[in-house]
C-alpha positions in Angstrom: 0.0 0.0 0.0 1.1 3.6 -0.6 -0.3 6.9 0.4 -1.3 9.4 -2.3 -2.0 13.1 -1.9 -5.3 14.1 -3.6 -6.6 17.5 -4.3 -7.6 17.6 -0.6 -6.8 15.0 2.0 -4.6 12.0 1.9 -5.6 8.5 1.1 -4.0 5.1 1.2 -4.3 3.3 -2.1 -5.4 -0.3 -1.4 -3.3 -3.2 -2.8 -4.6 -4.5 -6.2 -6.4 -7.8 -5.7 -8.0 -10.2 -8.2 -8.6 -13.6 -6.7 -10.3 -16.4 -8.6 -11.3 -19.4 -6.5 -13.2 -22.3 -8.1 -14.3 -25.9 -7.7 -14.8 -27.7 -10.9 -16.6 -31.0 -11.5 -16.5 -32.7 -15.0 -17.6 -35.9 -16.6 -16.3 -37.2 -19.9 -17.8 -40.1 -21.9 -15.6 -40.6 -25.0 -17.1 -41.6 -28.3 -18.3 -45.2 -28.2 -21.6 -46.9 -29.2 -22.2 -43.9 -31.5 -22.3 -41.1 -28.8 -20.1 -39.0 -26.6 -20.8 -36.6 -23.7 -18.8 -33.9 -21.8 -20.4 -32.1 -18.9 -18.9 -29.5 -16.6 -20.0 -27.6 -13.5 -18.0 -24.8 -12.0 -18.7 -23.1 -8.6 -16.5 -20.0 -8.4 -15.9 -16.5 -7.1 -14.0 -13.6 -8.7 -13.2 -11.2 -5.9 -11.1 -8.1 -5.4 -10.7 -4.5 -6.6 -8.8 -4.9 -9.9 -10.9 -6.3 -12.8 -8.0 -7.1 -15.1 -6.7 -5.7 -18.4 -10.1 -5.6 -20.0 -11.3 -3.0 -17.4 -14.8 -4.4 -16.9 -15.2 -1.7 -14.2 -15.5 0.7 -17.2 -18.1 -1.4 -19.1 -15.5 -3.5 -20.9 -12.7 -1.1 -21.9 -10.5 -3.5 -24.0 -7.3 -1.5 -24.4 -4.9 -2.9 -21.8 -3.4 -0.6 -19.2 -5.4 2.4 -20.2 -8.1 2.3 -17.6 -8.8 4.9 -14.9 -8.9 2.7 -11.9 -5.7 3.9 -10.3 -5.8 7.5 -11.6 -7.0 8.8 -8.3 -7.5 7.3 -4.8 -11.2 8.1 -4.6 -11.9 5.6 -7.3 -10.7 2.8 -5.1 -13.1 3.6 -2.2 -16.7 3.1 -1.3 -19.1 5.7 0.2 -17.6 5.0 3.6 -14.1 5.9 2.5 -13.1 2.2 2.8 -11.2 0.1 0.2 -13.7 -1.1 -2.4 -13.3 -4.8 -2.5 -16.1 -7.2 -3.7 -17.2 -9.5 -6.5 -15.8 -8.2 -9.8 -18.0 -7.4 -12.8 -17.3 -10.7 -14.6 -18.1 -12.9 -11.6 -20.5 -15.8 -12.4 -21.0 -18.0 -9.3 -22.5 -21.0 -11.1 -21.7 -22.2 -14.6 -22.8 -25.4 -16.3 -21.8 -26.6 -19.8 -22.5 -29.8 -21.7 -21.7 -31.1 -25.1 -23.3 -34.2 -26.6 -22.8 -35.9 -30.0 -24.7 -38.8 -31.5 -23.8 -40.5 -34.8 -26.6 -42.3 -36.6 -25.7 -45.3 -38.8 -27.1 -43.8 -41.9 -24.6 -41.0 -42.0 -26.2 -38.2 -40.0 -24.5 -36.7 -36.9 -26.1 -34.4 -34.3 -24.3 -32.3 -31.7 -25.6 -30.0 -29.1 -24.0 -27.5 -26.7 -25.9 -26.3 -23.6 -24.7 -23.5 -21.3 -26.2 -22.1 -18.1 -24.7 -19.5 -15.9 -25.7 -17.2 -13.1 -25.9 -13.4 -13.7 -23.2 -10.8 -13.4 -23.1 -8.4 -10.4 -24.5 -4.8 -10.9 -23.0 -1.9 -9.0 -24.2 1.6 -9.3 -21.6 4.1 -10.5 -21.2 7.9 -10.1 -18.6 10.3 -11.5 -17.4 12.8 -8.9 -15.2 15.9 -8.7 -15.9 18.5 -11.4 -13.4 18.7 -14.2 -12.3 15.1 -13.7 -15.4 12.9 -13.3 -13.7 10.1 -11.5 -16.0 7.0 -11.6 -16.8 5.3 -8.3 -18.8 2.3 -7.2 -20.0 4.3 -4.2 -22.6 1.7 -2.9 -20.5 -1.4 -3.4 -19.7 -3.7 -6.3 -22.9 -5.6 -6.2 -25.3 -3.0 -4.8 -28.1 -3.7 -7.3 -28.3 -7.4 -7.6 -27.3 -9.3 -10.7 -28.3 -9.6 -14.4 -30.6 -12.5 -15.2 -29.2 -16.0 -15.4 -27.9 -16.8 -18.9 -28.6 -19.9 -20.9 -28.0 -20.9 -24.5 -28.5 -24.0 -26.7 -26.5 -24.5 -29.8 -27.1 -27.2 -32.4 -25.0 -28.8 -35.1 -26.4 -31.3 -37.7 -24.3 -33.0 -40.4 -25.0 -35.6 -43.0 -22.4 -37.3 -45.2 -22.9 -38.7 -48.7 -20.4 -41.3 -50.1 -19.7 -41.0 -53.8 -19.8 -44.6 -55.0 -17.2 -47.0 -53.8 -14.4 -44.4 -53.7 -13.2 -42.6 -50.6 -14.7 -39.3 -51.9 -17.4 -37.9 -49.7 -19.6 -34.8 -49.5 -20.7 -33.4 -46.1 -23.5 -30.9 -45.7 -24.1 -29.3 -42.3 -26.2 -26.8 -40.4 -24.9 -24.8 -37.4 -27.5 -23.0 -35.2 -26.3 -20.7 -32.4 -28.9 -19.7 -29.8 -31.4 -22.3 -31.0 -34.3 -20.9 -29.0 -33.6 -17.3 -29.9 -33.3 -16.2 -26.3 -32.8 -12.5 -25.7 -31.5 -12.4 -22.1 -30.2 -9.0 -20.9 -26.4 -9.3 -20.4 -25.6 -5.8 -19.4 -27.4 -3.0 -17.5 -26.6 0.7 -17.3 -25.1 1.4 -13.9 -24.4 5.1 -14.3 -26.7 7.3 -12.1 -26.0 10.8 -13.6 -27.2 11.8 -17.0 -26.6 15.6 -17.0 -26.1 18.5 -14.7 -23.7 19.1 -11.8 -20.9 16.6 -11.2 -20.9 16.1 -7.4 -18.0 17.8 -5.5 -16.5 15.9 -2.6 -14.8 17.0 0.5 -12.1 14.4 0.4 -10.9 14.8 4.0 -14.5 14.1 5.1 -14.9 11.3 2.5 -11.8 9.3 3.5 -12.9 9.7 7.1 -16.3 8.1 6.2 -18.3 11.2 6.8 -19.8 11.7 3.3 -22.8 9.7 2.1 -22.8 10.0 -1.7 -26.3 8.6 -2.0 -27.5 11.6 0.1 -25.5 14.0 -2.1 -27.0 12.5 -5.2 -30.6 12.7 -3.8 -30.1 16.4 -2.8 -28.8 17.3 -6.2 -31.7 15.6 -7.9 -34.3 17.1 -5.6 -32.8 20.6 -6.2 -32.8 20.1 -10.0 -29.1 20.5 -10.3 -28.6 16.9 -11.6 -30.8 14.7 -13.8 -30.9 10.9 -13.5 -29.8 8.7 -16.4 -33.1 7.4 -17.9 -31.4 4.1 -18.7 -30.2 3.6 -15.1 -30.6 0.0 -14.1 -32.2 -0.9 -17.5 -30.8 -3.4 -20.0 -28.3 -2.0 -22.5 -27.4 -5.2 -24.4 -28.7 -8.6 -24.9 -27.8 -12.1 -26.2 -27.0 -12.3 -29.9 -30.1 -13.5 -31.8 -30.4 -16.9 -33.4 -27.8 -17.4 -36.1 -28.0 -20.2 -38.7 -25.1 -21.2 -40.9 -25.1 -23.8 -43.7 -21.9 -25.4 -45.0 -20.7 -28.1 -47.4 -17.4 -30.0 -47.6 -15.9 -32.2 -50.3 -13.5 -34.9 -48.9 -11.1 -36.9 -51.1 
């Protein structure tokens, strides 16, 4: 840990932490008697204050090492002025995956993938300090529950035609992603402020745990100095819709 002087007050930057703990259970049935199966269940927790190079704290910034998370000490704290540790934005507690393949004797093969996972944590975010707009998860990393559980079924069908008695064959196939065309929300807007005043913060009081940012927000909204993001806690993106691909191969 190191101490960093802010515009006002002094804060101790918490040590970066990104701990992934998991227990995995898997079953494999290799191809025999025309079918195979692989199934996997993972119970896990992704915990800390550093989301990784993808910067999921900033809604998936993908340029490594360009995030704002350590630009200023207030970004690493909660509304009580304490280090902001918690489940990280890509944490999925439960994940189940299964792949099954069956080969019919008349040349047709069918494969299916099934995935099921619990939702992602949602934490409300607010930009503070005019002129800088430092983002902060002021109410905690999972203050507003989780996105809905996510499930998806993919299907693959293939049929092979042999050309006479030679080794030449033609295969035609169909690959369907998101078979049931599910449209589960996979991301929610967590930004409270839409327009108006960016909240100022007395940093000495904040690091001492004497500032309640939710109260500050409520007062600014009541006075008309700040407007709420109309998409706050509403879905912003969904599963990709059903996608069907057809293909053909000539083998010789």
